[in-house]
C-alpha positions in Angstrom: 4.3 0.7 8.7 2.1 3.8 8.7 2.3 4.8 5.0 0.0 8.5 5.5 1.3 11.6 4.3 -0.8 13.9 1.8 -2.6 11.3 -0.2 -0.2 8.1 -0.7 -2.5 6.6 -3.4 -1.7 9.7 -5.9 1.0 8.4 -6.5 0.7 6.3 -9.5 3.7 3.7 -7.3 1.9 3.2 -4.9 1.7 0.0 -5.3 5.6 -1.2 -5.4 6.2 0.4 -2.2 3.5 -1.1 -0.5 5.3 -4.0 -2.1 8.8 -3.5 -1.4 7.3 -2.0 2.1 5.6 -5.6 2.3 8.5 -7.3 2.0 10.2 -6.3 4.7 10.7 -9.6 6.9 11.0 -7.1 10.7 7.9 -4.9 9.1 4.6 -6.9 10.5 1.7 -4.6 9.9 1.5 -1.8 6.9 -1.8 0.8 7.1 -2.8 3.6 4.5 -4.4 6.7 6.1 -6.5 8.1 3.2 -9.8 9.8 2.1 -10.6 6.3 0.2 -10.7 8.7 -3.5 -8.6 6.3 -5.1 -8.9 2.9 -3.1 -11.7 1.1 -5.5 -8.5 2.0 -9.1 -6.2 0.8 -6.5 -7.4 -2.1 -4.2 -6.7 -4.5 -7.3 -2.8 -3.4 -6.9 -3.3 -3.4 -3.5 -4.6 -6.7 -2.5 -1.5 -8.8 -5.3 0.4 -6.4 -3.6 -0.5 -9.0 0.3 -0.8 -11.5 -1.2 2.5 -12.1 -2.9 3.8 -10.7 0.4 2.1 -13.4 2.4 
């Protein structure tokens, strides 16, 4: 699954969205298209989301 459209990292709930998607067993791969302006701010939350799901 790819999350894209504008700048997805502007969403305050993007980490929760990724966490929810990663909990779906049929989804094996998640990608986010971003210009990376907010990536440093969100990276810990992303890392926790993927670790929690695995």
